[in-house]
C-alpha positions as CSV (number, residue, x, y, z in Angstrom):
1,X,-3.5,22.1,8.6
2,X,-6.2,19.5,8.7
3,X,-6.3,15.8,7.9
4,X,-9.7,14.5,6.8
5,X,-10.3,10.9,7.7
6,X,-13.1,8.4,6.9
7,X,-14.7,5.8,9.0
8,X,-17.0,2.7,8.9
9,X,-19.0,1.8,11.9
10,X,-20.6,-1.6,12.1
11,X,-24.1,-2.3,13.4
12,X,-26.6,-5.2,13.2
13,X,-25.4,-7.9,10.8
14,X,-21.8,-6.8,10.9
15,X,-18.9,-8.5,12.7
16,X,-18.6,-8.0,16.5
17,X,-15.5,-8.0,18.7
18,X,-15.4,-10.5,21.5
19,X,-15.9,-8.8,24.9
20,X,-12.5,-10.0,26.1
21,X,-10.9,-8.0,23.2
22,X,-13.2,-4.9,23.3
23,X,-10.7,-2.7,25.1
24,X,-8.0,-2.9,22.4
25,X,-7.4,-0.6,19.5
26,X,-5.4,-1.7,16.5
27,X,-3.3,0.6,14.3
28,X,-2.6,-0.9,10.9
29,X,0.3,0.5,8.9
30,X,0.5,-0.5,5.3
31,X,4.1,-0.4,4.1
32,X,3.1,-1.9,0.7
33,X,0.8,1.1,0.0
34,X,-2.0,-1.3,-1.0
35,X,-4.3,0.6,1.4
36,X,-4.1,3.7,3.6
37,X,-3.2,3.3,7.3
38,X,-6.2,2.4,9.4
39,X,-7.2,2.3,13.1
40,X,-9.8,-0.1,14.4
41,X,-11.6,-0.5,17.8
42,X,-14.8,-1.7,19.2
43,X,-17.9,0.5,19.5
44,X,-19.8,0.6,22.8
45,X,-22.0,-2.3,21.6
46,X,-18.9,-4.4,20.5
47,X,-19.2,-3.8,16.7
48,X,-16.1,-2.9,14.7
49,X,-15.3,0.7,13.9
50,X,-12.5,1.5,11.5
51,X,-11.0,4.8,10.5
52,X,-8.6,5.5,7.7
53,X,-7.5,7.8,4.9
54,X,-5.7,11.1,5.1
55,X,-6.7,13.9,2.8
56,X,-4.6,16.8,3.8
57,X,-5.9,20.3,3.5
58,X,-3.9,23.5,4.3
59,X,-6.6,25.9,3.4
60,X,-9.3,27.4,5.6
61,X,-11.9,26.4,3.0
62,X,-10.6,22.8,3.0
63,X,-11.2,22.3,6.8
64,X,-14.7,23.7,7.0
65,X,-17.6,21.2,7.6
66,X,-19.6,19.5,6.5
67,X,-17.3,16.7,5.4
68,X,-18.5,14.3,2.8
69,X,-17.6,10.6,2.7
70,X,-14.8,9.6,0.4
71,X,-15.2,8.5,-3.3
72,X,-15.9,4.9,-4.2
73,X,-12.3,4.6,-5.4
74,X,-11.0,5.9,-2.1
75,X,-13.3,3.7,-0.1
76,X,-12.0,0.7,-2.1
77,X,-8.4,1.6,-1.3
78,X,-8.9,2.6,2.3
79,X,-11.3,-0.1,3.4
80,X,-12.0,-2.9,0.9
81,X,-8.3,-3.5,0.2
82,X,-7.5,-2.7,3.9
83,X,-7.6,-4.8,7.0
84,X,-10.1,-7.7,6.9
85,X,-12.1,-6.1,9.7
86,X,-12.6,-3.0,7.4
87,X,-13.3,-5.0,4.3
88,X,-16.0,-6.9,6.1
89,X,-18.0,-3.7,6.8
90,X,-18.0,-2.2,3.3
91,X,-21.0,-4.1,1.9
92,X,-23.0,-4.5,5.0
93,X,-26.2,-2.3,4.6
94,X,-26.2,-1.3,8.3
95,X,-22.7,0.1,8.2
96,X,-22.5,3.9,8.9
97,X,-20.1,5.9,6.8
98,X,-18.4,8.7,8.7
99,X,-15.9,11.5,8.0
100,X,-14.1,14.1,10.1
101,X,-11.2,16.4,10.4
102,X,-8.2,16.3,12.7
103,X,-5.9,19.2,13.3
104,X,-2.2,18.7,12.4
105,X,0.6,21.1,13.2
106,X,2.3,22.6,10.1
107,X,5.7,21.5,11.5
108,X,4.9,17.8,11.0
109,X,3.8,14.7,12.9
110,X,4.0,16.2,16.4
111,X,1.2,17.1,18.8
112,X,0.3,20.7,19.7
113,X,0.8,21.3,23.5
114,X,0.0,24.8,24.7
115,X,-0.5,26.4,28.1
116,X,-2.2,29.7,28.3
117,X,-1.0,32.5,30.5
118,X,-2.7,34.9,32.9
119,X,-6.3,34.1,34.0
120,X,-6.4,31.2,31.5
121,X,-3.2,29.6,33.0
122,X,-5.1,26.5,34.0
123,X,-6.1,25.8,30.4
124,X,-3.8,23.4,28.5
125,X,-4.2,22.5,24.9
126,X,-3.3,18.9,23.9
127,X,-4.3,18.4,20.3
128,X,-2.9,18.2,16.7
129,X,-2.3,14.4,16.4
130,X,-3.7,14.1,12.9
131,X,-3.6,10.6,11.6
132,X,-1.0,9.6,14.2
133,X,-3.4,10.2,17.1
134,X,-3.3,6.8,18.6
135,X,0.5,6.8,18.7
136,X,1.1,10.5,19.6
137,X,-1.5,10.6,22.4
138,X,0.8,8.6,24.7
139,X,3.7,11.1,24.4
140,X,1.5,14.2,24.5
141,X,-0.5,13.0,27.5
142,X,2.8,12.2,29.4
143,X,4.0,15.7,28.7
144,X,0.7,17.3,29.7
145,X,0.6,15.4,33.0
146,X,4.2,16.5,33.7
147,X,3.3,20.1,33.0
148,X,0.3,19.9,35.3
149,X,2.1,18.1,38.2
150,X,5.5,19.8,38.0
151,X,4.4,23.1,36.6
152,X,7.3,23.0,34.2
153,X,8.7,21.0,31.4
154,X,12.3,22.1,31.9
155,X,13.4,18.7,33.1
156,X,11.9,16.9,30.0
157,X,13.6,18.5,27.0
158,X,11.6,16.6,24.3
159,X,8.3,17.8,25.9
160,X,9.7,21.3,26.2
161,X,10.5,21.3,22.5
162,X,7.0,20.2,21.6
163,X,5.2,22.8,23.7
164,X,4.3,26.5,23.8
165,X,3.2,29.0,26.4
166,X,1.3,32.1,25.5
């Protein structure tokens, strides 16, 4: 299953994030359903970059690139009615519009943690966060580091339940 998301990346003439705040990322959750959830962070040159939206596709055809940007109606819902930092980018001519696909496991909002066997045993897969990537990465990375350092997840049942070997 894939979740398509859309992004706006600021450039010259758009708002910048103060250097003292550039290391932060913000995850906006909209309980009113006025806009879609959004994640904002600074670009390398301190401009605002915002991602949002979540078009779910469960077909092979639906996850194939290239990925077009969302419709004007979706852009309005995701960005213009979204967080102020997103709305501020919509009408700036230098704003770059982006789109991409994130893998999501068919069992829901959990990461995919997999360790291969045999000659590929040193390869661990840590993916599948979908639109919850910022939140799930902390859990998944903790489980992956336990797997690498302890060579087992037996002592961490929640990590064991979220993983697969094969």
